Each structure stands twice: as C-alpha cells, then as structure tokens.
N, C-alpha and C positions, 0 to 999 in steps of 0.2 A: 243315755242310749245304750241298749244292750249290744254285746259283741255278736258277731255272726261268724260261723265256720265256713271255711272254704268249701267243704263238701255240701253244705246247704245250698250253694249256688250252682252245683253241677247240673248241667242241662245237656240232654242228647236229643237230637232231632234226626229224622230220616226223610229223605225225599227220593222217590222213584223218578229217574230222569226220563221224562216223556218228550215227544217231539216239540212241544211249544217252548221248551227251555234249551233247545239245541241249535247249533249252527248248521251250516250246510254240509259239515263233515260228520254230523251225528254225535257231536260232543257238546258238553255243557257250555252254555254261554257264560263268560266270566261274570257278567252282571248278575246272572241268576245265582251263581255261587256266592258272590258278595252279598246279595240279598238274604240268602239263607244264613250266612255268617252273621249278618247284622241282627237278624231276628233271634238267633240262638244266643248271641251276646247280650241282647236286650233282656231276654228272659232270665239269663243267669244274673245279670245286674239287678233286675227287679226282685228276684228271689232273695238276693243278698241284702239289698237296701230296704226292701219293704215299701218301696215307693215307685211311681212311674220313673223310668229312666230314658234319657234321650242320648243319641250318639253324638259324641263330641269329636272323635277322630278315629280313623282306622289307619294303623301303621302300614308300612310297606307290605305288599302282597305279591308273592311269586306263585305262579301256577306250575307246580312241579310235574304233574301227571294229569292227563285228561280224565274226565268222567264220561263214559260212553253211554249212548242211548240204551236204556234197559237196565243199567246198573243202579245201585242204590247209593246215594250220597249220605254218609253218616257225618253229622256235624255235632261236635262236642265243645262245650265251653264251660269255663269256671272263672270266678273272680280270684285273682292272685295278688291284688294290691288295692288298698283303699286310702283315699285322701280324705279331705274334709267333706266335700260334696260329690266327689267322683270316685269311680271304681275302674280298675283295669281288668280286662277279661281276655284270657287266651282262648282262641277258637281254632280248633283243628278240624280239617275235613279229610275224609278218606272215601275212596270209591270201593264198593263191595259188589262182587258178583255172587248173589245168593245161590245161583245154580251150581257153582263149583266150590263155594265157601272161601274164596280168595278175596283179600282186600289190600289196598295200597294207599299210602299217604298222597294227598293231592295238593294241599296248601295249609298253611298256618299263618295266623296274623294276631295282632294285639289290638284290641279296641278299647277306647275310653268312653265311658258313659257318665252323664251327670244326673243325679237324682233330683226330682222335682216334687214340691209339695202340691197341694190341691190348687194353689194359685199360679202354678207354673214357675215358682221361684226355686232356685237351687236350695237344697236342704241337706242337712248332715246325714252321713251314712255311718253305719256301725264300724267299729274297729274289726279288722280281720284277725281271726284266731285260727291257728293250726294246732289241733289237739293231738294229732298223730304224726308219727315220723313220715308216713306216706303223704299227708297233707303238706307238711313242711318241704318235702322233696319236690312235690308238684310246684309249690310256690317258688322255691329257689330255682328250679329248672326254668320256669317262665321268666323270672326276673333276669337270670343270666342270659337266656336266649334273646330277650328283648334288648338288653344292653349291647350284646354282640351285634344284633341286627342294626341298631341305631348307630353304633360305631362304624360298621361297614358302610352304611349309607353316608355318614359324615365324611369318611375317608374318600368315598367315590366323588362326592360333591366338591371336595377340596382339590381334586386332581385337575 
C-alpha cells in the first residue's frame, strides 16, 4: 500500500449559518456543528485512505464561542495519525464574519474513522508521511493536544 501525505487529506468546508441550524438565541445548534465536523472529518479520512470511512469516535468537544446567525462556519480537517485500519482526524471550526473580515475559533475535536472495503469490512490504510516541516508541526501539534485533552479528561474522571 502506498503512503499518503498529511496535506493530501486537508479538507475545508464552509457553511453559512441560516435559521434552520440555529437555536432560539440565533446561534448554531451544537448538533449542527457536530454534523459539519463529522462530514469534514469523513472527507479528510476518505481522501487519505482512498476508501469509504465511517466514524468510530469523536473525542471530547467544548464549544468555546458561538457561531451567530449570518456568520460563516469554516470547518477544517486533516489526518494526523494512521493505524492499521483507522485514521485520526483533527477538525477545527471557526466563525467568520465576512462583512468585516473577522474570525474566531469556536471548537476543536479529534475524530477517529475506520476505512471500509467494498464489502463493508475494515481495510488497511496507508502510512502517514509528513514531507515538510509544516506537516510534521501540524501532526505533532495535534498529537500533543489530543494527549493533553485525554489526560485532562482522565484527571477529571479520577476526581
């Protein structure tokens, strides 16, 4: 199986926040944001694996800032780790107000996807290759942040 580059998986989506995806305060429903994150992550995983990929897990998600009605949600994802049949994807979401050119981070999470063959059986994924210093930095940042997040959750559960 050939190797695949981190940048080959990079995926960016945009969603204009319209009333159907808002709560009574005019802010994005958490479920809508999770839906967008799952789709972005799946596309990144499929680009990397070259096969259909299904969601195995979504790590802890904190909503740091709301996305308001009329703002653009920018969802970015990339594969930062590969196992035998699974890939880990970092997905970041930011809110952008295109009228004034400002944006802010709203959430980040780590998703795991399993690659499937034509019969729906888990299948091997390529090895992850980082050919540039930038790719390696993105990978290390994601690995470290995921470790920190999982450690924080573990510490909280142990209390």
